[in-house]
C-alpha positions as CSV (number, residue, x, y, z in Angstrom):
1,M,248.7,-134.1,-90.9
2,T,246.3,-133.9,-93.8
3,L,247.4,-133.6,-97.4
4,I,246.5,-129.9,-97.5
5,G,248.4,-129.2,-94.3
6,R,251.6,-130.9,-95.7
7,I,251.4,-128.8,-98.8
8,A,251.0,-125.6,-96.8
9,A,254.0,-126.5,-94.7
10,M,256.1,-127.1,-97.8
11,A,255.1,-123.8,-99.2
12,M,256.1,-122.0,-96.1
13,G,259.5,-123.8,-96.1
14,L,260.2,-122.8,-99.7
15,G,259.3,-119.2,-99.2
16,L,256.4,-117.1,-100.4
17,G,258.0,-116.7,-103.8
18,C,257.1,-120.2,-104.6
19,L,253.3,-119.7,-104.0
20,P,252.5,-118.9,-107.7
21,V,254.3,-122.0,-108.7
22,L,252.5,-124.1,-106.1
23,A,249.0,-122.6,-106.5
24,P,248.0,-125.0,-109.3
25,A,249.2,-127.9,-107.3
26,L,247.2,-126.7,-104.3
27,E,244.1,-126.4,-106.3
28,A,244.5,-129.9,-107.8
29,D,245.1,-131.4,-104.4
30,A,242.1,-129.5,-102.9
31,A,239.9,-130.9,-105.7
32,A,241.3,-134.3,-105.0
33,V,240.3,-133.9,-101.4
34,V,236.7,-132.8,-102.3
35,Q,236.5,-135.9,-104.6
36,D,237.3,-138.1,-101.6
37,L,234.4,-136.8,-99.6
38,P,231.3,-139.1,-99.2
39,V,228.6,-138.6,-101.8
40,V,225.1,-138.3,-100.4
41,T,221.6,-137.8,-101.9
42,L,220.1,-134.6,-100.6
43,A,216.5,-133.5,-100.5
44,P,214.9,-130.2,-99.5
45,A,212.2,-130.0,-96.8
46,T,209.1,-128.8,-98.6
47,R,205.7,-127.5,-97.5
48,E,202.8,-129.4,-99.1
49,R,199.3,-130.5,-98.4
50,I,199.0,-133.9,-96.8
51,Q,196.2,-136.2,-95.9
52,E,195.7,-138.4,-92.8
53,R,194.1,-141.6,-93.9
54,V,192.6,-144.8,-92.5
55,P,192.7,-147.9,-94.7
56,V,189.4,-149.8,-95.3
57,S,188.4,-152.8,-97.3
58,G,185.2,-154.7,-97.9
59,S,182.3,-155.4,-100.3
60,L,179.6,-153.4,-101.9
61,R,176.0,-153.8,-100.7
62,A,172.7,-152.2,-101.1
63,R,172.0,-149.3,-98.7
64,Q,168.4,-150.5,-98.4
65,S,167.0,-153.6,-100.0
66,V,163.3,-153.9,-100.8
67,L,161.8,-157.3,-100.9
68,I,158.5,-157.5,-103.0
69,H,156.1,-160.3,-102.3
70,A,152.6,-161.0,-103.6
71,N,149.9,-159.9,-101.2
72,V,147.5,-162.5,-102.5
73,S,148.4,-166.1,-102.8
74,G,147.4,-169.0,-105.0
75,H,147.1,-166.9,-108.2
76,E,149.0,-167.6,-111.4
77,I,151.6,-165.2,-112.7
78,R,150.4,-164.1,-116.1
79,E,152.9,-161.4,-117.1
80,I,156.4,-160.3,-116.1
81,R,157.3,-156.7,-117.0
82,A,160.6,-156.1,-115.2
83,E,164.0,-157.8,-115.4
84,V,167.2,-157.6,-113.4
85,G,169.0,-154.4,-114.1
86,D,165.9,-152.3,-114.8
87,R,165.5,-149.0,-113.0
88,V,161.9,-148.6,-112.0
89,K,159.7,-145.8,-110.5
90,A,157.3,-146.1,-107.6
91,G,154.0,-147.5,-109.0
92,D,155.5,-149.2,-112.0
93,V,154.0,-152.6,-112.7
94,L,156.5,-155.4,-112.3
95,A,154.2,-158.4,-112.8
96,V,150.5,-159.2,-113.3
97,L,148.6,-162.1,-111.6
98,A,145.5,-163.9,-112.9
99,D,142.5,-161.9,-111.6
100,D,139.4,-163.8,-112.7
101,T,138.7,-165.2,-109.3
102,L,139.5,-161.8,-107.7
103,R,137.0,-160.1,-110.0
104,A,134.3,-162.6,-109.1
105,Q,135.0,-162.1,-105.4
106,L,134.7,-158.4,-105.9
107,A,131.3,-158.8,-107.7
108,Q,130.1,-161.0,-104.8
109,A,131.2,-158.5,-102.2
110,E,129.4,-155.7,-104.1
111,A,126.2,-157.7,-104.2
112,E,126.5,-158.4,-100.4
113,D,127.0,-154.7,-99.8
114,A,123.9,-153.9,-101.9
115,R,121.8,-156.4,-100.0
116,A,123.1,-155.0,-96.7
117,V,122.1,-151.5,-97.8
118,A,118.6,-152.8,-98.6
119,S,118.3,-154.5,-95.2
120,V,119.1,-151.2,-93.5
121,R,116.4,-149.5,-95.5
122,Q,113.9,-152.2,-94.6
123,A,114.8,-152.0,-91.0
124,E,114.3,-148.2,-91.1
125,S,110.8,-148.8,-92.6
126,Q,110.0,-151.3,-89.9
127,I,111.0,-148.8,-87.3
128,A,108.7,-146.2,-88.9
129,S,105.8,-148.7,-89.0
130,A,106.4,-149.8,-85.4
131,E,106.5,-146.2,-84.1
132,A,103.2,-145.4,-85.9
133,T,101.6,-148.5,-84.3
134,L,103.0,-147.5,-80.9
135,T,101.5,-144.0,-81.3
136,Q,98.1,-145.4,-82.2
137,A,98.2,-147.9,-79.3
138,A,99.2,-145.1,-76.8
139,T,96.3,-142.9,-78.0
140,A,93.8,-145.8,-77.6
141,L,95.1,-146.5,-74.1
142,E,94.6,-142.9,-73.0
143,R,91.1,-142.8,-74.5
144,T,90.2,-146.1,-72.8
145,R,91.4,-144.9,-69.4
146,A,89.3,-141.8,-69.7
147,L,86.2,-143.9,-70.6
148,R,86.9,-146.3,-67.7
149,Q,87.0,-143.4,-65.2
150,S,83.7,-142.2,-66.5
151,G,82.2,-145.7,-66.3
152,N,81.7,-146.1,-70.0
153,A,84.3,-148.8,-70.5
154,S,84.9,-152.1,-68.7
155,Q,88.1,-153.2,-67.0
156,A,88.6,-155.9,-69.6
157,V,88.6,-153.2,-72.4
158,L,91.2,-151.2,-70.4
159,D,93.4,-154.3,-69.9
160,Q,93.3,-155.0,-73.6
161,A,94.3,-151.5,-74.4
162,I,97.2,-151.7,-72.0
163,A,98.4,-155.0,-73.5
164,T,98.2,-153.6,-77.0
165,E,100.3,-150.5,-76.1
166,A,102.9,-152.7,-74.5
167,A,103.1,-155.0,-77.5
168,A,103.5,-151.9,-79.8
169,R,106.3,-150.6,-77.6
170,A,108.1,-153.9,-77.7
171,S,107.8,-154.0,-81.5
172,S,109.3,-150.5,-81.8
173,A,112.2,-151.5,-79.6
174,S,112.7,-154.7,-81.7
175,A,112.6,-152.7,-84.9
176,S,115.4,-150.4,-83.5
177,D,117.5,-153.4,-82.6
178,G,116.9,-154.8,-86.1
179,L,118.2,-151.5,-87.6
180,S,121.4,-151.8,-85.5
181,V,121.9,-155.4,-86.8
182,A,121.3,-154.3,-90.4
183,Q,123.7,-151.4,-90.1
184,A,126.4,-153.7,-88.6
185,A,125.9,-156.2,-91.5
186,Q,126.1,-153.3,-94.0
187,R,129.5,-152.1,-92.5
188,Q,130.8,-155.7,-92.6
189,A,129.7,-156.0,-96.3
190,A,131.4,-152.6,-97.1
191,A,134.6,-153.8,-95.5
192,A,134.5,-157.1,-97.5
193,Q,134.0,-155.0,-100.6
194,R,137.0,-152.9,-99.8
195,I,139.1,-156.0,-99.2
196,A,138.0,-157.4,-102.6
197,V,139.0,-154.2,-104.3
198,L,142.4,-154.3,-102.6
199,N,142.9,-158.0,-103.6
200,L,142.1,-157.1,-107.1
201,D,144.6,-154.2,-107.0
202,Y,147.2,-156.7,-105.5
203,S,146.9,-158.7,-108.7
204,R,149.3,-156.1,-110.2
205,I,152.6,-156.3,-108.5
206,V,154.0,-152.7,-108.4
207,A,157.3,-151.2,-107.2
208,P,156.8,-149.5,-103.8
209,V,159.8,-147.1,-104.3
210,D,162.1,-145.9,-107.0
211,G,164.9,-148.3,-107.4
212,L,167.1,-150.8,-109.2
213,V,165.9,-154.4,-109.8
214,V,168.7,-156.7,-108.6
215,A,166.9,-160.1,-108.4
216,R,163.8,-161.7,-109.9
217,G,162.1,-164.8,-108.4
218,A,158.9,-164.5,-110.4
219,E,158.3,-167.0,-113.2
220,L,155.5,-167.2,-115.7
221,G,152.8,-169.8,-114.6
222,A,154.0,-170.0,-111.0
223,L,151.5,-169.4,-108.2
224,S,151.9,-166.4,-106.0
225,G,152.3,-166.6,-102.2
226,G,155.7,-168.5,-101.8
227,A,158.2,-167.6,-99.2
228,D,160.7,-166.2,-101.7
229,P,160.3,-162.6,-102.9
230,L,159.1,-162.1,-106.5
231,F,161.5,-159.2,-106.9
232,T,164.3,-157.5,-104.9
233,L,165.0,-153.8,-105.4
234,I,167.7,-151.4,-104.2
235,D,165.9,-148.4,-102.8
236,G,166.9,-145.4,-104.9
237,G,169.6,-147.6,-106.6
238,E,171.9,-146.5,-103.7
239,I,174.9,-148.8,-103.3
240,E,177.4,-148.4,-100.4
241,M,180.5,-150.1,-99.1
242,D,180.5,-152.3,-96.0
243,A,184.0,-151.4,-94.9
244,D,186.1,-153.2,-92.4
245,V,188.1,-150.8,-90.2
246,I,190.9,-152.0,-87.8
247,E,190.0,-151.3,-84.2
248,T,192.9,-149.0,-83.5
249,A,191.7,-146.6,-86.2
250,L,188.0,-146.5,-85.2
251,G,188.4,-143.4,-83.1
252,Q,189.8,-141.4,-86.1
253,I,186.8,-141.7,-88.4
254,K,183.5,-139.9,-88.1
255,P,180.4,-139.5,-90.3
256,G,180.9,-137.2,-93.2
257,D,184.6,-138.0,-93.7
258,A,185.6,-138.2,-97.4
259,A,186.6,-141.6,-98.8
260,L,188.6,-142.7,-101.9
261,I,187.6,-146.2,-102.8
262,Q,189.1,-148.5,-105.5
263,V,186.4,-150.8,-106.8
264,A,187.5,-154.0,-108.5
265,G,187.4,-153.6,-112.2
266,L,186.0,-150.0,-112.1
267,G,188.7,-147.8,-110.6
268,E,188.3,-145.0,-108.1
269,V,184.9,-144.0,-106.7
270,R,184.4,-141.3,-104.2
271,G,182.2,-141.4,-101.2
272,R,181.6,-140.4,-97.6
273,V,181.3,-142.2,-94.3
274,R,177.7,-142.7,-93.4
275,L,177.9,-144.8,-90.3
276,V,180.8,-145.6,-88.0
277,P,181.0,-149.0,-86.3
278,A,179.1,-149.3,-83.0
279,A,180.9,-152.6,-82.1
280,V,184.0,-154.6,-82.9
281,D,184.2,-158.3,-83.9
282,P,186.0,-160.0,-81.0
283,V,187.6,-162.5,-83.4
284,T,188.7,-160.3,-86.3
285,R,189.2,-157.1,-84.2
286,L,187.5,-155.2,-87.0
287,G,184.5,-152.8,-87.0
288,Q,182.2,-152.3,-90.0
289,A,181.7,-148.8,-91.3
290,R,179.2,-147.8,-94.0
291,I,180.5,-145.6,-96.8
292,A,177.9,-144.1,-99.1
293,L,179.4,-144.0,-102.6
294,D,178.7,-141.5,-105.4
295,A,176.2,-142.7,-107.9
296,D,177.7,-144.8,-110.7
297,P,175.7,-147.2,-113.0
298,R,178.7,-149.6,-113.1
299,L,178.5,-150.3,-109.3
300,R,177.3,-153.8,-108.5
301,I,176.6,-155.3,-105.1
302,G,179.1,-157.9,-104.1
303,L,182.1,-156.2,-105.7
304,F,185.3,-156.1,-103.7
305,A,186.6,-152.6,-102.8
306,Q,189.4,-151.1,-100.8
307,G,190.7,-147.6,-100.2
308,W,191.1,-144.9,-97.7
309,V,189.0,-142.7,-95.4
310,V,190.5,-139.2,-95.2
311,T,190.3,-138.2,-91.6
312,D,192.4,-134.9,-91.8
313,E,193.9,-132.7,-94.5
314,R,196.5,-130.0,-93.7
315,E,199.6,-128.1,-94.8
316,A,202.8,-129.6,-93.4
317,V,206.6,-129.7,-93.8
318,T,207.7,-133.0,-95.3
319,V,210.9,-134.8,-96.1
320,P,211.5,-138.2,-97.8
321,A,210.4,-140.9,-95.4
322,S,213.9,-142.5,-95.5
323,A,215.3,-139.2,-94.2
324,I,213.8,-139.8,-90.8
325,L,216.1,-141.8,-88.4
326,S,214.5,-143.3,-85.3
327,D,216.1,-144.9,-82.3
328,D,215.6,-145.0,-78.5
329,S,216.3,-141.3,-78.3
330,G,213.6,-140.4,-80.7
331,D,213.4,-139.1,-84.3
332,R,216.1,-137.1,-86.1
333,V,217.2,-135.9,-89.5
334,Q,220.7,-135.2,-90.9
335,V,220.7,-131.6,-92.0
336,V,223.4,-130.5,-94.5
337,A,224.5,-126.9,-94.7
338,D,227.7,-125.7,-96.4
339,G,228.8,-129.3,-96.9
340,K,228.6,-130.1,-93.2
341,V,226.2,-132.6,-91.5
342,E,224.1,-131.5,-88.4
343,S,222.2,-134.3,-86.6
344,R,219.0,-132.6,-85.5
345,P,216.2,-134.1,-83.4
346,V,212.7,-133.6,-84.8
347,R,209.1,-134.5,-84.1
348,A,207.9,-136.7,-87.0
349,G,204.2,-137.2,-88.0
350,I,202.4,-139.3,-90.5
351,I,203.7,-140.8,-93.8
352,W,202.2,-139.4,-96.9
353,Q,203.0,-140.7,-100.4
354,D,206.6,-141.8,-99.4
355,R,207.2,-138.6,-97.5
356,R,207.2,-138.1,-93.7
357,E,205.6,-135.1,-92.0
358,V,207.9,-133.1,-89.7
359,I,205.8,-131.4,-87.0
360,S,208.7,-129.5,-85.5
361,G,212.5,-129.1,-85.6
362,L,212.9,-128.4,-89.3
363,S,212.1,-125.4,-91.6
364,P,211.1,-125.5,-95.2
365,E,213.9,-125.4,-97.8
366,E,216.5,-126.8,-95.3
367,T,218.3,-129.7,-96.9
368,V,218.6,-133.2,-95.4
369,I,220.3,-136.4,-96.3
370,A,217.6,-138.5,-98.1
371,R,219.1,-141.9,-97.6
372,A,221.7,-143.6,-95.4
373,G,221.8,-140.8,-93.0
374,A,222.7,-143.2,-90.1
375,F,226.2,-143.5,-91.4
376,F,227.0,-139.8,-90.6
377,R,227.5,-137.7,-87.5
378,S,227.4,-134.0,-86.8
379,G,230.4,-132.3,-88.3
380,D,231.0,-134.8,-91.1
381,A,231.9,-133.2,-94.5
382,V,229.9,-134.5,-97.4
383,R,229.2,-133.6,-101.0
384,A,225.9,-133.8,-102.8
385,A,225.3,-136.4,-105.5
386,P,225.0,-134.9,-109.0
């Protein structure tokens, strides 16, 4: 028999008239009983906004690197006008090569082109002269044939007229061929002139795109044409994260998902998934995603970064993660109502900031045991910690 039961029996044995005397004792004993109940930490189930995340880590890299080489080789670098860290616009001059030889080559090409143009004109004149001679020879041949038919010219004179007309026709054809040769030479000279102009333009090393200079291999006095680039740019200055993703999470991420990235020494930078992995490394079991980061002048390629890709965001009922008990029969929580414990099965979801999502089985504002719920069973009486 419990302490309260014994007290009640004593009161009945002594008669109802003793109840006023025993009431204080009963209240004191009841308070003592309450004090003997286990103390538990309670927490309400709350509805809040949660995020489903996938962890990522990796290094920063250029979204698109641009390697700039000299298009003409063997020329001394006279000026350097860009340094690492400079932001440049398309067309900005980065370096200048010695152009004395290139200017001389251009002058030579221009002279060759002028000579070729003159040769074309000369060939055209020769064609005009040959055609005039051919016309004269053809007229003489017709006149000689008429005289021969009337008996006023000998056969020898006719033969001479025929030979002269044939020679004039051959000269006309040769002149036409000469014009074709002269025109081909002129086109070749014009092409050589254009190449010379391009080479002279190439003496000024310019940025092909807007970007950020991240490397400079050019040195004053060095000769152009080596295997190493003179400058390396990041196209548009765009830096992204080469993010490693565990293979079991690859199916959760998609292009456009928001990302919250912690960059070493800089703090949080936001971004979005640009590319999802198309393959997984068979050794590390990781895939590499590309995360485009918001523009920040502090970003540097090579920095280590880690963070999360947010794959889903929703309203959900949550409890402290320690309130979820799991065993072979599934997940459950210990609900407390009116000081009594009810062990209730639930369907648990993701963990979000030390809280666990409860998909079903629990309503908002219901109270659960936050910690050590495994020590209680349905029907146990408990009292809340202050």
